[in-house]
BATI-113604 format. One record per residue: residue in three letters; z, x, y of N, C-alpha, C in turn. Coordinates in steps of 0.2 Angstrom, whole numbers, plus 5000, padded with zeros to 4 digits. Layout:
// BATI-113604
alaZXYZXYZXY/...
//
This chain:
// BATI-113604
unk488651244823489451204824489851194830/unk489951274832490451284836490351244843/unk489551244844489551214851489551144851/unk489451104843489451034843490351004844/unk490751054839491451044840491751054846/unk491451074852491651084858491351034862/unk490651004859490550944864490950884862/unk491150864856491350834855492150814858/unk492350854860493050854863493150854870/unk492550904872492650924879492450854885/unk491750814880491450754885492050714887/unk492250684883492850624882493350674888/unk493450704885493950744891493850774898/unk493350774899492950784906492850714908/unk492750664907492450594908493450574911/unk493650574908494350564908494550584914/unk494650644915494850684919494350684927/unk493850654927493550634931493750544934/unk494150514929494250444932494850464935/unk495350494931495850514934495950544942/unk495550574943495450624950495250564954/unk494750524952494650464959495150384959/unk495450394953495750334952496250284958/unk496750334960497050314968496750344972/unk496650314977496250334983496750344989/unk497150304990497950304994498450294989/unk498950334994499650304990500250344997/unk500550305000501250315004501850304999/unk502250364999502950364996503350355000/unk503050345007503850335012504550395010/unk504450445008504950475005505250515015/unk506050495010506250525019506950555016/unk507250605019508150635016508450615024/unk508250575027508750565033508750455032/unk509450455036509450385037509650365043/unk509150325045508650285046508150305049/unk507250345045506850365048506350305052/unk506150325058505750275061505150275055/unk504850215055504250215050503550245056/unk503550245062503050275065502950345064/unk503350375060503250445059502750455052/unk502950415049502450395043501850355045/unk501650355049500850355051500850275051/unk501550225050501350155051501450125055/unk501350075061501850055066502049995064/unk502249955069502449875068502449835073/unk502049755073501949715077502449665075/unk502749615079502849555078502849515083/unk503049435081503149375085502549335085/unk502849265085502349225086502049205092/unk502149225099501949235104501649275109/unk502049335107501849395109501949465106/unk501449485101501549525095501549625098/unk502249615100502449675104502549725099/unk502349785100502349855096503149855097/unk503349905090504049915088504049985088/unk504350025095504250105092504850155095/unk505550105094506150145096506050185091/unk506550235094506650295090507250285085/unk507650235086508050215081507950165079/unk507650135073507750075071508050045065/unk508650075066509150065060509349995058/unk509349955064509449875064508949825062/unk508449855062507849805063507149845056/unk506849875057506649915052506449995051/unk506550005047506650085046506450115039/unk506350175037506450205028507150225028/unk507350185023508050225019507950285019/unk508550315016508550385011508850375004/unk508750285003509050274997508650304991/unk508750314984508250324980507650254982/unk506950274980506450244981506150234974/unk505650194973505250164967504550174967/unk504250214965504450274961504650334962/unk504950384960505050454961504450494957/unk504450544960504250614956503450594958/unk503250554962502450554965502450574972/unk501750604972501450634979501150564983/unk501050574990500650544994499950564993/unk499550524992498650524993498450505000/unk497950555001497850505009498250505013/unk498850515014499350485016499750535021/unk499550595020499950635022500450665017/unk500650735016501150745013501650785017/unk502350735016502950765020503550715017/unk504250745021504650725020505150715026/unk505150665027505550665034506350675033/unk506450725037507250765037507750745044/unk507350715048508050705053507550625057/unk508050595059507950515059507650505066/unk507750535072507450535079507050605079/unk506550595082505850635080505650665074/unk506050685069506050705064505650785064/unk505950795055505650855053505250865047/unk504450855050504150845043503950925040/unk504050915034503950985028503450965022/unk503051005020502751005015503151005009/unk503250955004503750964998503350984993/unk503651004988503251034981502950984978/unk502450984972502250924972502650884968/unk502850824968503150784963503950764967/unk503850814972504550814975505050744980/unk504550704981504450644985504850584982/unk505450574981505950524977506250474983/unk506650504986506950454990506350424995/unk506850344998506550345003506050265001/unk506250205004506050145004506050105012/unk505550075013505450055019505949965019/unk506149965025506849915024506649855031/unk506649775030506449765037507149695037/unk507349695041507749645044507549575049/unk507149545047506849495052507449455057/unk508049465052508449425055508849475063/unk508649515063508849575067508549585074/unk508949605080508349635085508049705084/unk507449695086507149645093506849575090/unk506849565084506549515078506949435083/unk506449395081506949335085506749275082/unk507249225079506849165074506449215069/unk506649235066506349265061505649285061/unk505449295066504649325067504049345061/unk503649325063503049345059503049435058/unk503049485056502949545054502349565052/unk502049605055501549635052501549735054/unk501549755046501849835046501149855044/unk500649895045500149925045500049995046/unk499250015043499150095045498450085045/unk498050125047497350145046497150225044/unk497850235042497750305038497250305032/unk497050265030496650245023495950205027/unk495850205031495250175035494550215032/unk494350145027493450155026493350195020/unk494250205015494250225007494050195004/unk494050105005493750055001493450015005/unk492849965002492649905005492849855002/unk492349795003492549755001492149734995/unk491549784996491149774990491349834986/unk491849864985492249914980492749884975/unk492749894971493349854966493949894966/unk494349874969495149914968495649864970/unk496349894969496949854968497549864973/unk497849844976498349864981498949854977/unk499449884977500049874972500649904977/unk501249884975501749894980502349884976/unk502849914976503649894974503949844979/unk504449804976504449754981505249734979/unk505749714985506449694982506749684986/unk506849624987506849574992507749564992/unk508049514997508749514998508749444995/unk508249394996508249334992507649314990/unk507549264986506849264984506649204989/unk506949204994506649154999506249185004/unk506249265002505749305009505149315004/unk504649305008503849305007503549365011/unk503049415007502849435010501949445008/unk501649455010500849475009500349545010/unk500049535007499349585007499149585013/unk499049635019498649635027498049665025/unk497549635026496949685028496449675032/unk496149735037495849735043495049725041/unk494749665043493849685040493449665046/unk493049725049492549685054492849685061/unk493349705061493949695068494449635067/unk494449595060494849545061495249555056/unk495949505056496349525051496449475045/unk496449485041496649425035497349465031/unk497649395028498149405023497949375016/unk498349405011498149355004498349295004/unk498049265003498449185001498649184995/unk498949234992499249234987500049284990/unk500649244990501249274993501549314986/unk501849344990502349384984503149374985/unk503349364979504349374983504749404976/unk505349404976505649444971506149404969/unk506549424964507349404963507649434968/unk508249414970508649444974508849494971/unk509149564976509349634977509449664982/unk510049704982510249754987509749794987/unk509849834992509649904994509849934989/unk510449954986510649994983510549994974/unk510249914975509949904968509049914966/unk509049924973508049944974507749984968/unk508050024968507850094964507750084957/unk508150024953508150014947507849934947/unk507849904952507649834949506949814954/unk506849854957506049824962505549804958/unk505049754959504649734956504049754960/unk503649784953502849804956502549744955/unk502049744961501749684964501149714965/unk500449674963499949684961499449644965/unk498949664968498249634971497849644967/unk497249604965496549634964496049614969/unk495949674973495449624978494949594976/unk494949524980494449484979493949464986/unk493349474987493249454994493249374995/unk493149344990492949254990493549244997/unk493149195001493449165006494149135004/unk494249104999494749044995495149104994/unk495249184994495649214993496249264998/unk496049225004496249255012496349205015/unk496949225020497049165026496849215032/unk496649195038496649225045497249245048/unk497249295051498049315054497849335062/unk498049275067497649305073498049365075/unk497749395077498249465081497649495083/unk497549515089496949545092496949625095/unk497549645090497549715091496949765087/unk496549805090496049855087496549895081/unk495949895075496349935072496050025073/unk496350025077496250095081496950155083/unk497350115085498150125085498650075082/unk498950095077499550065074500250045079/unk500250105084500650125090500550105095/unk500050065098499850035105500549985107/unk500450015112501049975117500749915120/unk500249895122499949825122499949775117/unk500349775115500449735110499649685106/unk499649635104499249615100499149525100/unk499449525107499249435109499649395101/unk499549345099499849305095499949325090/unk500349335086500349355079500549305075/unk500049245071500049195067499749195063/unk500049145056499449145050499149085051/unk498449075050498049055050497849015043/unk497348975041496948945038496448975033/unk496348955027495949005023495249025027/unk495149085024494449105028493949045028/unk493449065031492749015031492349055028/unk492449095028491949175026492149205022/unk491849225016491949305011491949355015/unk492449405012492549455018492149505015/unk491549545020491349595019491249645025/unk491249725022491249775026491749825024/unk491849875028492449915027493149895029/unk493549905024494349895025494649965031/unk494649935036495049985041495649985043/unk496049965041496949965039496849905036/unk497649935033498049865030498749875030/unk499049835027499749835026500149775024/unk500749775027501049725022501249655030/unk500949585027501249555032501949515030/unk502449485034503149445031503049405035/unk503149325031503049265035503349255039/unk503349215045503549185048504349135044/unk504949135047505349105043505749145036/unk505449205036506049255031506749285034/unk507049265032508049295037508249335033/unk508049365028508349395027507949475024/unk508449525024507949595023507349605015/unk506749625018506249635014506249715012/unk506149745007506149815004505449805001/unk505049875003504549884999504349974998/unk503949994994503950054994503450084989/unk503050124990502450144985501950104988/unk501750104992501150074994500250104992/unk500150084986499450104983498950074984/unk498250114984497450074983497250114979/unk497350084971496850104966495950084965/unk495750144966494950114964494950094955/unk494450044955494350024949493750034945/unk493550064941492850084937492550024937/unk491950034939491349964936491349974929/unk491049914928491049894920490449964916/unk489849994922489450024920489850104920/unk490350114922490750184922491150164915/unk491450124914491650124905491150134901/unk490650114902490050114896489750174896/unk489750214902489550284900490250314898/unk490750304900491350334896491350344888/unk491250254884491250254879490750304876/unk489950294879489450324877489450404875/unk490050434881490150494879490650494873/unk491050444871491450464865491050444861/unk490550404859490250414853489650484852/unk489550494857489250574857489650614854/unk490250624857490650684854490750654846/unk491050574844491050564838490350574833/unk489850584837489150594832489350674830/unk489250694834489450764834489750804829/unk490350754832491050794825490650784818/unk490450724816490250684809489750744807/unk489150774811488750794810488950864807/unk489550914811489650954808489950954801/unk490450894801490650884794490150874789/unk489550864789488950864783488950944779/
//
């Protein structure tokens, strides 16, 4: 009797715990106690420009792209496969290992209208921290919180596969808001990954996914047509692409990649639940 009761309750719990453990494969919270922190300190780099995608790694990025110390969205969650740190100084930075759930402040803000950006340059903000955590053949979802100054500001999810860059055919925008309104009003944006060619546009960018901070630049950074082939292979880098012509501030936070269990996994979980229910019924007889 006791064994059956234990089985009835423990199997579904074990299965649920297993899904929870492997659910989020990457999360960067951009947590900063300093205003304004260099985004390079978080393992992310910036390339920009229609004619020469030059890397931007100045120690003070306060006028163009940086991580704010205002309250982000969401709060009380930790980094996963992105390094556990809080930046406490804008220049050089002091990284500390926070207690679980301590990450709360900070979000990325980008001002395409400011120097060194010119003529509302296209901008790629990216990292290879989570290289090959997911591939084009695994079910997963990208998500992030977005809160831009105007509805006209447009961003896309960017991925590198097989040495080539692609951005989502689907663009993302938000209602207008200020940085002070971000914590309350930022909108959750999600992209369920689909490798089909018509879901991705090519991105001209010659920078290899080996170093987001390369000072060699990446050649011409420009948005192309829909891909002619389905994406196939490991995802070696990813990030946010800001469309050319975006003239006002873009803000994003809590960039996350979530694994989506295959239908067979859900079936297995349902089977475990049925087994537990059957054991409970036998005990009651």
